[in-house]
N, C-alpha and C positions, 0 to 999 in steps of 0.2 A: 542553547542548551538539548536541544534535542541531537543537534549535529554532534556536539561535543560527547554528550552520552553515546552516538553510534560509534565515534570515532576509539571511546573507551572500551565497547562491548566488542568491536571489531579486533581489536587487539589482544582479547582474552578467548574470543569466539564463544563465548557464553550467552546471547543472547537468549531470551524466552520468550515466548508468543504476545505475554503481556509485556514485555520491554519493549518489544517492535512496535507493539500499538502505542507506546509513549513515545517512543522515537517519531514516530510518523506523526502523531497528534500535534507532539512539540515544533516538528518542521512544516510540513505541507498544509497539515488540517488546519493550525493555529492561525496559518498565514490566510488563507480562505474564510476562515471565520473573522478574524479582524475586519478584513473587506466587507463581508458579507454585513456585519453587525453596523460599520459605519456607513453603508450605501444605507440602510436601513433608519439609522439615525439620522440621516441627513432630509430623510422626508415625514420623519414622526417623530413623537417622543414617547408613544407606546412602549414601556418596558417589555411588555410580552412579545410583543411582535420584533423588538431588536434583537431579545434573546433567540427566539425561534430562527432568527436570521443567522445568528451565531452559531445555534446547532446545526443548521442545515448546513453552513459551510464547513464544519466540523466533519460530519457524515462525506459531504462531497471530496473535501481533503483527503479522508482515508478512501474512499474508494479510488479516487485518481492515485493516489502512491501506491495501492495493492496493484490496480492495473500497471502501474508504469514498471513496478517490480516483475510484474507477468511477463512483461516485452522480453526480459531479459533471458529468460527459459524459452523464445520463441514459440509464445502463446497465440500470438498474430506477426503475421510476415509483414514485418516493420519496416524491410529494407534497410535495417541496420545490424552490425554485429551484434551476436548475442554474447551472455558470459561476461559483460563487462563487472558486474556485482561480483560475481565470483573471483576475477581476477583483482579485483580490489579489496577483497576478503569479505565483503557486505553477507551478514546473514539477512536473507530478507524471508517473508511470510513461506513462499513454497519451501524452499530449505529447510527453514526451522521446522516445520511440519514434517518435513520427511526425516530430518533428524530423529525427531519426537516418536514417528511410527516404526522406526529400524529398530534392531536389536542394539546393544551397548556398543560390542565389536566392530559392528559395520559404522555406525556413527563415530566412534573412534578412528577407524579409517578414513572416511569422508572428512572429519575435521583434521586428521594429518594432513591429507591432501591440500588441502586447502589451504594448511598454514604454510605447507614447504614447496607447494608445486603449482600454485593456482595462476602463474604466469603463462604454463603451457596449455597450450590448446589442447593438447588428449586427456589433460585432467578435468579441464573445464566440461570438456564431453562427458567425460566421466561422470561428472558431478552432476549434470544436467539430467544425464540418464536416470542417475539415482532419484531425482526429483520426481522425473516422471514416474519409474517404477511404483514408489510410495506414494503417489498419489497427491504429491505437494503442490499441482498448479491446478488441479479440482477442487483443491481446498481451499485455495487464495482465490480462488475464482468465486467461489461460492460465499466466502468472506464479503469479497468486493460486492457481490449482488447483494446482499445483507445492508451493507452500508447504502446502496443505492436506495434500497426500500425505504430503510431509516430516513433518507433526505426526502423522499416523495412523502412518506408517512408524512413528515413536519410541514411540509408545502400543503398539505393537504387541508391544514388547519387553518392557513391563510384565505383572504380574501381572493376569488376567483378573478383574476386579472391577466393581462399582459404580460406582466411581470412575472406572475407566478407559473403561466405557460412557459415564459422562456428559462425560467429557473429549471423547471422539467424536463426541457428538453435540452438544457444544459448536462444534467445528472445523466442523462440517457447518453448523451454523446460521449462525457467522461469515459462511461463504462463500455461504450461500445466502438471507441475510436479504433484504430488502426496503426497510430501513430505519436 
């Protein structure tokens, strides 16, 4: 469902921040949430614990996807090409935020470039610079960190043990990984 929504919105280039969150919640986050809940359900019948693990999976999945979207803007030197989301006309959080911060004429120009010339390297560089200029990378990084905090907060209500420690390390890894 999330993939279909993303494809539909990519054709129209009209993704809002809320729609972006719906897309990544329905794609990446729901997969992690299901895995976390299933793992919890395999060892306990405590519905609150299972729900907490599902909620943790959602927060971790959201943080993971935002981090992945940041890589496309050269947020971290990952040793792979940047600008692929732009080339594929995917509106991700850094670009959505930058478009929201710019004036209507500038946003219209960037969307036109994205629609008509996104395969050109020079266009991708221009859009990436636009995102940097309008602080889209910083904004997305802040949102990623807020999902990390949410995940840690969820874990803090669970029993202190090796599993909780491992999940805490996992969410830290997700948000600090270099590739």
